[in-house]
Gaussian input, Z-matrix of N, CA and C with variables (Angstrom, degrees):
# hf/3-21g

backbone

0 1
 N
 C     1     B1
 C     2     B2     1     A1
 N     3     B3     2     A2     1     D1
 C     4     B4     3     A3     2     D2
 C     5     B5     4     A4     3     D3
 N     6     B6     5     A5     4     D4
 C     7     B7     6     A6     5     D5
 C     8     B8     7     A7     6     D6
 N     9     B9     8     A8     7     D7
 C    10    B10     9     A9     8     D8
 C    11    B11    10    A10     9     D9
 N    12    B12    11    A11    10    D10
 C    13    B13    12    A12    11    D11
 C    14    B14    13    A13    12    D12
 N    15    B15    14    A14    13    D13
 C    16    B16    15    A15    14    D14
 C    17    B17    16    A16    15    D15
 N    18    B18    17    A17    16    D16
 C    19    B19    18    A18    17    D17
 C    20    B20    19    A19    18    D18
 N    21    B21    20    A20    19    D19
 C    22    B22    21    A21    20    D20
 C    23    B23    22    A22    21    D21
 N    24    B24    23    A23    22    D22
 C    25    B25    24    A24    23    D23
 C    26    B26    25    A25    24    D24
 N    27    B27    26    A26    25    D25
 C    28    B28    27    A27    26    D26
 C    29    B29    28    A28    27    D27
 N    30    B30    29    A29    28    D28
 C    31    B31    30    A30    29    D29
 C    32    B32    31    A31    30    D30
 N    33    B33    32    A32    31    D31
 C    34    B34    33    A33    32    D32
 C    35    B35    34    A34    33    D33
 N    36    B36    35    A35    34    D34
 C    37    B37    36    A36    35    D35
 C    38    B38    37    A37    36    D36
 N    39    B39    38    A38    37    D37
 C    40    B40    39    A39    38    D38
 C    41    B41    40    A40    39    D39
 N    42    B42    41    A41    40    D40
 C    43    B43    42    A42    41    D41
 C    44    B44    43    A43    42    D42
 N    45    B45    44    A44    43    D43
 C    46    B46    45    A45    44    D44
 C    47    B47    46    A46    45    D45
 N    48    B48    47    A47    46    D46
 C    49    B49    48    A48    47    D47
 C    50    B50    49    A49    48    D48
 N    51    B51    50    A50    49    D49
 C    52    B52    51    A51    50    D50
 C    53    B53    52    A52    51    D51
 N    54    B54    53    A53    52    D52
 C    55    B55    54    A54    53    D53
 C    56    B56    55    A55    54    D54
 N    57    B57    56    A56    55    D55
 C    58    B58    57    A57    56    D56
 C    59    B59    58    A58    57    D57
 N    60    B60    59    A59    58    D58
 C    61    B61    60    A60    59    D59
 C    62    B62    61    A61    60    D60
 N    63    B63    62    A62    61    D61
 C    64    B64    63    A63    62    D62
 C    65    B65    64    A64    63    D63
 N    66    B66    65    A65    64    D64
 C    67    B67    66    A66    65    D65
 C    68    B68    67    A67    66    D66
 N    69    B69    68    A68    67    D67
 C    70    B70    69    A69    68    D68
 C    71    B71    70    A70    69    D69
 N    72    B72    71    A71    70    D70
 C    73    B73    72    A72    71    D71
 C    74    B74    73    A73    72    D72
 N    75    B75    74    A74    73    D73
 C    76    B76    75    A75    74    D74
 C    77    B77    76    A76    75    D75
 N    78    B78    77    A77    76    D76
 C    79    B79    78    A78    77    D77
 C    80    B80    79    A79    78    D78
 N    81    B81    80    A80    79    D79
 C    82    B82    81    A81    80    D80
 C    83    B83    82    A82    81    D81
 N    84    B84    83    A83    82    D82
 C    85    B85    84    A84    83    D83
 C    86    B86    85    A85    84    D84
 N    87    B87    86    A86    85    D85
 C    88    B88    87    A87    86    D86
 C    89    B89    88    A88    87    D87
 N    90    B90    89    A89    88    D88
 C    91    B91    90    A90    89    D89
 C    92    B92    91    A91    90    D90
 N    93    B93    92    A92    91    D91
 C    94    B94    93    A93    92    D92
 C    95    B95    94    A94    93    D93
 N    96    B96    95    A95    94    D94
 C    97    B97    96    A96    95    D95
 C    98    B98    97    A97    96    D96
 N    99    B99    98    A98    97    D97
 C   100   B100    99    A99    98    D98
 C   101   B101   100   A100    99    D99
 N   102   B102   101   A101   100   D100
 C   103   B103   102   A102   101   D101
 C   104   B104   103   A103   102   D102
 N   105   B105   104   A104   103   D103
 C   106   B106   105   A105   104   D104
 C   107   B107   106   A106   105   D105
 N   108   B108   107   A107   106   D106
 C   109   B109   108   A108   107   D107
 C   110   B110   109   A109   108   D108
 N   111   B111   110   A110   109   D109
 C   112   B112   111   A111   110   D110
 C   113   B113   112   A112   111   D111
 N   114   B114   113   A113   112   D112
 C   115   B115   114   A114   113   D113
 C   116   B116   115   A115   114   D114
 N   117   B117   116   A116   115   D115
 C   118   B118   117   A117   116   D116
 C   119   B119   118   A118   117   D117
 N   120   B120   119   A119   118   D118
 C   121   B121   120   A120   119   D119
 C   122   B122   121   A121   120   D120
 N   123   B123   122   A122   121   D121
 C   124   B124   123   A123   122   D122
 C   125   B125   124   A124   123   D123
 N   126   B126   125   A125   124   D124
 C   127   B127   126   A126   125   D125
 C   128   B128   127   A127   126   D126
 N   129   B129   128   A128   127   D127
 C   130   B130   129   A129   128   D128
 C   131   B131   130   A130   129   D129
 N   132   B132   131   A131   130   D130
 C   133   B133   132   A132   131   D131
 C   134   B134   133   A133   132   D132
 N   135   B135   134   A134   133   D133
 C   136   B136   135   A135   134   D134
 C   137   B137   136   A136   135   D135
 N   138   B138   137   A137   136   D136
 C   139   B139   138   A138   137   D137
 C   140   B140   139   A139   138   D138
 N   141   B141   140   A140   139   D139
 C   142   B142   141   A141   140   D140
 C   143   B143   142   A142   141   D141
 N   144   B144   143   A143   142   D142
 C   145   B145   144   A144   143   D143
 C   146   B146   145   A145   144   D144
 N   147   B147   146   A146   145   D145
 C   148   B148   147   A147   146   D146
 C   149   B149   148   A148   147   D147
 N   150   B150   149   A149   148   D148
 C   151   B151   150   A150   149   D149
 C   152   B152   151   A151   150   D150
 N   153   B153   152   A152   151   D151
 C   154   B154   153   A153   152   D152
 C   155   B155   154   A154   153   D153
 N   156   B156   155   A155   154   D154
 C   157   B157   156   A156   155   D155
 C   158   B158   157   A157   156   D156
 N   159   B159   158   A158   157   D157
 C   160   B160   159   A159   158   D158
 C   161   B161   160   A160   159   D159
 N   162   B162   161   A161   160   D160
 C   163   B163   162   A162   161   D161
 C   164   B164   163   A163   162   D162
 N   165   B165   164   A164   163   D163
 C   166   B166   165   A165   164   D164
 C   167   B167   166   A166   165   D165
 N   168   B168   167   A167   166   D166
 C   169   B169   168   A168   167   D167
 C   170   B170   169   A169   168   D168
 N   171   B171   170   A170   169   D169
 C   172   B172   171   A171   170   D170
 C   173   B173   172   A172   171   D171
 N   174   B174   173   A173   172   D172
 C   175   B175   174   A174   173   D173
 C   176   B176   175   A175   174   D174
 N   177   B177   176   A176   175   D175
 C   178   B178   177   A177   176   D176
 C   179   B179   178   A178   177   D177
 N   180   B180   179   A179   178   D178
 C   181   B181   180   A180   179   D179
 C   182   B182   181   A181   180   D180
 N   183   B183   182   A182   181   D181
 C   184   B184   183   A183   182   D182
 C   185   B185   184   A184   183   D183
 N   186   B186   185   A185   184   D184
 C   187   B187   186   A186   185   D185
 C   188   B188   187   A187   186   D186
 N   189   B189   188   A188   187   D187
 C   190   B190   189   A189   188   D188
 C   191   B191   190   A190   189   D189
 N   192   B192   191   A191   190   D190
 C   193   B193   192   A192   191   D191
 C   194   B194   193   A193   192   D192
 N   195   B195   194   A194   193   D193
 C   196   B196   195   A195   194   D194
 C   197   B197   196   A196   195   D195
 N   198   B198   197   A197   196   D196
 C   199   B199   198   A198   197   D197
 C   200   B200   199   A199   198   D198
 N   201   B201   200   A200   199   D199
 C   202   B202   201   A201   200   D200
 C   203   B203   202   A202   201   D201
 N   204   B204   203   A203   202   D202
 C   205   B205   204   A204   203   D203
 C   206   B206   205   A205   204   D204
 N   207   B207   206   A206   205   D205
 C   208   B208   207   A207   206   D206
 C   209   B209   208   A208   207   D207
 N   210   B210   209   A209   208   D208
 C   211   B211   210   A210   209   D209
 C   212   B212   211   A211   210   D210
 N   213   B213   212   A212   211   D211
 C   214   B214   213   A213   212   D212
 C   215   B215   214   A214   213   D213
 N   216   B216   215   A215   214   D214
 C   217   B217   216   A216   215   D215
 C   218   B218   217   A217   216   D216
 N   219   B219   218   A218   217   D217
 C   220   B220   219   A219   218   D218
 C   221   B221   220   A220   219   D219
 N   222   B222   221   A221   220   D220
 C   223   B223   222   A222   221   D221
 C   224   B224   223   A223   222   D222
 N   225   B225   224   A224   223   D223
 C   226   B226   225   A225   224   D224
 C   227   B227   226   A226   225   D225
 N   228   B228   227   A227   226   D226
 C   229   B229   228   A228   227   D227
 C   230   B230   229   A229   228   D228
 N   231   B231   230   A230   229   D229
 C   232   B232   231   A231   230   D230
 C   233   B233   232   A232   231   D231

   B1=1.4477
   B2=1.5263
   B3=1.2962
   B4=1.4624
   B5=1.5244
   B6=1.3180
   B7=1.4580
   B8=1.5177
   B9=1.3210
   B10=1.4544
   B11=1.5178
   B12=1.3101
   B13=1.4591
   B14=1.5193
   B15=1.3210
   B16=1.4643
   B17=1.5195
   B18=1.3181
   B19=1.4634
   B20=1.5309
   B21=1.3277
   B22=1.4671
   B23=1.5266
   B24=1.3118
   B25=1.4579
   B26=1.5280
   B27=1.3153
   B28=1.4607
   B29=1.5302
   B30=1.3286
   B31=1.4653
   B32=1.5313
   B33=1.3265
   B34=1.4669
   B35=1.5309
   B36=1.3250
   B37=1.4650
   B38=1.5297
   B39=1.3198
   B40=1.4648
   B41=1.5246
   B42=1.3214
   B43=1.4695
   B44=1.5306
   B45=1.3151
   B46=1.4708
   B47=1.5288
   B48=1.3331
   B49=1.4599
   B50=1.5279
   B51=1.3297
   B52=1.4667
   B53=1.5265
   B54=1.3312
   B55=1.4705
   B56=1.5275
   B57=1.3282
   B58=1.4630
   B59=1.5360
   B60=1.3184
   B61=1.4633
   B62=1.5229
   B63=1.3247
   B64=1.4675
   B65=1.5198
   B66=1.3216
   B67=1.4643
   B68=1.5280
   B69=1.3275
   B70=1.4650
   B71=1.5227
   B72=1.3309
   B73=1.4583
   B74=1.5210
   B75=1.3325
   B76=1.4650
   B77=1.5253
   B78=1.3182
   B79=1.4560
   B80=1.5280
   B81=1.3274
   B82=1.4688
   B83=1.5280
   B84=1.3108
   B85=1.4637
   B86=1.5294
   B87=1.3292
   B88=1.4664
   B89=1.5251
   B90=1.3287
   B91=1.4703
   B92=1.5252
   B93=1.3224
   B94=1.4656
   B95=1.5248
   B96=1.3316
   B97=1.4740
   B98=1.5302
   B99=1.3292
   B100=1.4628
   B101=1.5258
   B102=1.3352
   B103=1.4622
   B104=1.5249
   B105=1.3206
   B106=1.4660
   B107=1.5242
   B108=1.3289
   B109=1.4573
   B110=1.5179
   B111=1.3168
   B112=1.4554
   B113=1.5250
   B114=1.3294
   B115=1.4686
   B116=1.5204
   B117=1.3310
   B118=1.4586
   B119=1.5311
   B120=1.3152
   B121=1.4637
   B122=1.5237
   B123=1.3070
   B124=1.4610
   B125=1.5114
   B126=1.3050
   B127=1.4614
   B128=1.5137
   B129=1.3247
   B130=1.4588
   B131=1.5174
   B132=1.3225
   B133=1.4592
   B134=1.5226
   B135=1.3133
   B136=1.4518
   B137=1.5084
   B138=1.3263
   B139=1.4699
   B140=1.5190
   B141=1.3424
   B142=1.4621
   B143=1.5198
   B144=1.3256
   B145=1.4650
   B146=1.5231
   B147=1.3320
   B148=1.4584
   B149=1.5231
   B150=1.3247
   B151=1.4539
   B152=1.5203
   B153=1.3350
   B154=1.4588
   B155=1.5208
   B156=1.3302
   B157=1.4632
   B158=1.5276
   B159=1.3315
   B160=1.4654
   B161=1.5295
   B162=1.3245
   B163=1.4622
   B164=1.5228
   B165=1.3338
   B166=1.4666
   B167=1.5223
   B168=1.3309
   B169=1.4578
   B170=1.5279
   B171=1.3311
   B172=1.4658
   B173=1.5244
   B174=1.3380
   B175=1.4680
   B176=1.5252
   B177=1.3273
   B178=1.4577
   B179=1.5219
   B180=1.3274
   B181=1.4487
   B182=1.5096
   B183=1.3074
   B184=1.4588
   B185=1.5069
   B186=1.3044
   B187=1.4566
   B188=1.5239
   B189=1.2878
   B190=1.4552
   B191=1.5227
   B192=1.3031
   B193=1.4607
   B194=1.5253
   B195=1.3077
   B196=1.4539
   B197=1.5188
   B198=1.3309
   B199=1.4658
   B200=1.5294
   B201=1.3168
   B202=1.4630
   B203=1.5260
   B204=1.3020
   B205=1.4634
   B206=1.5230
   B207=1.3230
   B208=1.4657
   B209=1.5197
   B210=1.3205
   B211=1.4604
   B212=1.5300
   B213=1.2926
   B214=1.4697
   B215=1.5128
   B216=1.3191
   B217=1.4750
   B218=1.5262
   B219=1.3366
   B220=1.4530
   B221=1.5230
   B222=1.3186
   B223=1.4627
   B224=1.5313
   B225=1.3104
   B226=1.4662
   B227=1.5094
   B228=1.2977
   B229=1.4595
   B230=1.5071
   B231=1.3273
   B232=1.4538
   B233=1.4843
   A1=109.38
   A2=114.34
   A3=120.79
   A4=111.31
   A5=115.82
   A6=122.35
   A7=108.35
   A8=115.58
   A9=121.00
   A10=107.87
   A11=116.39
   A12=122.29
   A13=107.64
   A14=116.04
   A15=121.05
   A16=107.80
   A17=116.51
   A18=121.52
   A19=110.35
   A20=114.23
   A21=122.98
   A22=113.46
   A23=116.01
   A24=121.54
   A25=107.59
   A26=116.54
   A27=121.01
   A28=110.06
   A29=117.18
   A30=120.71
   A31=113.15
   A32=117.71
   A33=119.97
   A34=110.86
   A35=116.81
   A36=120.98
   A37=110.09
   A38=115.92
   A39=120.33
   A40=110.21
   A41=117.02
   A42=120.91
   A43=110.80
   A44=116.54
   A45=119.75
   A46=110.60
   A47=117.04
   A48=121.01
   A49=110.14
   A50=116.77
   A51=120.47
   A52=111.16
   A53=116.47
   A54=120.67
   A55=111.49
   A56=115.47
   A57=119.92
   A58=110.15
   A59=116.74
   A60=121.04
   A61=110.93
   A62=116.67
   A63=120.38
   A64=111.08
   A65=117.25
   A66=120.78
   A67=111.40
   A68=116.53
   A69=120.89
   A70=112.26
   A71=116.84
   A72=121.12
   A73=113.01
   A74=116.30
   A75=121.39
   A76=108.97
   A77=115.56
   A78=119.60
   A79=110.12
   A80=115.33
   A81=119.64
   A82=110.08
   A83=115.98
   A84=120.35
   A85=111.07
   A86=117.13
   A87=120.47
   A88=110.68
   A89=117.20
   A90=120.32
   A91=110.20
   A92=116.49
   A93=121.85
   A94=110.11
   A95=117.06
   A96=120.67
   A97=110.87
   A98=116.88
   A99=120.65
   A100=111.62
   A101=116.18
   A102=119.77
   A103=111.59
   A104=116.34
   A105=119.80
   A106=110.78
   A107=117.07
   A108=121.21
   A109=111.06
   A110=116.10
   A111=121.29
   A112=111.50
   A113=117.00
   A114=121.06
   A115=112.49
   A116=117.35
   A117=119.87
   A118=114.47
   A119=116.59
   A120=119.41
   A121=111.47
   A122=117.37
   A123=121.04
   A124=109.72
   A125=115.38
   A126=120.98
   A127=109.53
   A128=116.60
   A129=120.88
   A130=111.32
   A131=116.68
   A132=119.43
   A133=110.67
   A134=116.84
   A135=120.58
   A136=112.82
   A137=116.33
   A138=121.30
   A139=113.73
   A140=116.80
   A141=118.55
   A142=111.08
   A143=117.68
   A144=120.55
   A145=110.48
   A146=117.62
   A147=119.97
   A148=110.55
   A149=117.09
   A150=121.28
   A151=110.76
   A152=116.82
   A153=120.02
   A154=111.09
   A155=117.23
   A156=120.56
   A157=110.10
   A158=116.65
   A159=120.33
   A160=110.24
   A161=117.37
   A162=120.29
   A163=111.19
   A164=117.13
   A165=120.39
   A166=112.20
   A167=117.12
   A168=120.18
   A169=112.49
   A170=118.18
   A171=121.57
   A172=108.73
   A173=117.71
   A174=119.88
   A175=111.66
   A176=115.51
   A177=120.10
   A178=109.13
   A179=115.90
   A180=120.00
   A181=113.61
   A182=117.95
   A183=119.54
   A184=112.78
   A185=113.88
   A186=121.05
   A187=111.20
   A188=115.04
   A189=120.94
   A190=108.08
   A191=116.57
   A192=121.24
   A193=110.14
   A194=116.21
   A195=121.75
   A196=108.19
   A197=117.42
   A198=118.89
   A199=110.74
   A200=116.33
   A201=121.10
   A202=108.75
   A203=114.49
   A204=119.59
   A205=108.81
   A206=116.19
   A207=120.07
   A208=112.04
   A209=117.53
   A210=119.76
   A211=112.80
   A212=119.73
   A213=122.75
   A214=113.02
   A215=115.75
   A216=119.63
   A217=112.27
   A218=114.72
   A219=120.32
   A220=109.56
   A221=118.05
   A222=119.42
   A223=110.32
   A224=115.13
   A225=120.99
   A226=110.11
   A227=116.61
   A228=121.75
   A229=108.20
   A230=116.57
   A231=120.79
   A232=112.07
   D1=152.01
   D2=-179.18
   D3=-86.37
   D4=155.80
   D5=173.88
   D6=-100.66
   D7=148.53
   D8=179.68
   D9=-133.89
   D10=126.13
   D11=178.30
   D12=-114.05
   D13=123.54
   D14=179.94
   D15=-111.89
   D16=125.77
   D17=-177.26
   D18=-110.96
   D19=163.63
   D20=173.48
   D21=56.87
   D22=48.22
   D23=175.78
   D24=-90.50
   D25=136.16
   D26=-179.60
   D27=-61.01
   D28=141.01
   D29=-179.62
   D30=-56.30
   D31=-35.31
   D32=179.82
   D33=-65.00
   D34=-36.32
   D35=178.86
   D36=-68.69
   D37=-42.64
   D38=179.04
   D39=-62.78
   D40=-42.54
   D41=179.73
   D42=-64.17
   D43=-41.49
   D44=178.88
   D45=-64.04
   D46=-40.59
   D47=177.34
   D48=-64.55
   D49=-41.14
   D50=179.00
   D51=-61.42
   D52=-44.69
   D53=179.75
   D54=-65.73
   D55=-40.91
   D56=179.37
   D57=-62.47
   D58=-44.56
   D59=179.04
   D60=-63.01
   D61=-43.96
   D62=179.83
   D63=-62.69
   D64=-40.19
   D65=179.87
   D66=-64.84
   D67=-31.74
   D68=179.99
   D69=-90.38
   D70=-7.43
   D71=-179.53
   D72=71.35
   D73=32.50
   D74=179.81
   D75=-126.35
   D76=169.32
   D77=178.58
   D78=-76.14
   D79=161.29
   D80=175.97
   D81=-61.99
   D82=-36.98
   D83=179.29
   D84=-61.65
   D85=-43.85
   D86=178.64
   D87=-67.42
   D88=-39.07
   D89=177.20
   D90=-61.40
   D91=-40.50
   D92=178.10
   D93=-63.80
   D94=-44.27
   D95=177.69
   D96=-59.98
   D97=-44.41
   D98=-179.17
   D99=-63.04
   D100=-41.31
   D101=178.45
   D102=-63.11
   D103=-45.46
   D104=179.00
   D105=-63.62
   D106=-45.03
   D107=179.03
   D108=-59.25
   D109=-46.24
   D110=-178.60
   D111=-63.52
   D112=-42.21
   D113=-177.57
   D114=-72.61
   D115=-34.48
   D116=-171.90
   D117=-101.99
   D118=-30.74
   D119=-175.00
   D120=-116.17
   D121=-20.97
   D122=-175.43
   D123=98.69
   D124=175.22
   D125=-178.35
   D126=-78.00
   D127=109.25
   D128=178.68
   D129=-100.73
   D130=4.84
   D131=-178.21
   D132=-65.77
   D133=-37.35
   D134=178.17
   D135=81.20
   D136=174.70
   D137=-176.48
   D138=-61.75
   D139=-34.20
   D140=-178.41
   D141=-62.56
   D142=-44.48
   D143=179.68
   D144=-65.98
   D145=-37.68
   D146=176.45
   D147=-61.84
   D148=-41.00
   D149=179.11
   D150=-66.28
   D151=-42.12
   D152=177.56
   D153=-62.85
   D154=-39.66
   D155=177.19
   D156=-62.60
   D157=-39.87
   D158=177.32
   D159=-62.56
   D160=-45.85
   D161=179.97
   D162=-62.03
   D163=-39.02
   D164=179.15
   D165=-67.33
   D166=-22.08
   D167=-178.73
   D168=-81.36
   D169=-12.55
   D170=-179.87
   D171=-71.75
   D172=130.67
   D173=-178.82
   D174=-61.16
   D175=144.46
   D176=177.94
   D177=-77.38
   D178=158.97
   D179=175.74
   D180=115.26
   D181=7.84
   D182=176.27
   D183=94.41
   D184=-166.81
   D185=-175.68
   D186=-69.86
   D187=151.44
   D188=177.25
   D189=-80.38
   D190=129.83
   D191=-179.08
   D192=-100.85
   D193=132.14
   D194=176.76
   D195=-109.54
   D196=132.49
   D197=179.24
   D198=-67.23
   D199=139.72
   D200=-179.83
   D201=-118.30
   D202=143.25
   D203=177.24
   D204=-69.58
   D205=141.40
   D206=-178.75
   D207=-98.57
   D208=1.89
   D209=-175.45
   D210=-97.57
   D211=14.12
   D212=176.32
   D213=85.28
   D214=-178.71
   D215=-176.50
   D216=-71.29
   D217=150.07
   D218=175.57
   D219=-95.38
   D220=149.96
   D221=178.29
   D222=-69.40
   D223=142.38
   D224=177.95
   D225=-88.21
   D226=140.54
   D227=174.51
   D228=-122.55
   D229=121.48
   D230=179.40
   D231=-108.75

């Protein structure tokens, strides 16, 4: 594979890339590769990667619990 060196990038762009990489839990270099791939070749991750990204976005700690009323059902009024 080839190496690519990009010079004279604005500090705001570098900071945004750094934050994006940190949010995804990847290196800045990998974030840069993904951006270039996406812009030039399209999304090659496919449905499986999208599904994995969705699963990773689910909060840890088990199922979400919703409080339930203990006094039984309420009458419906239409």
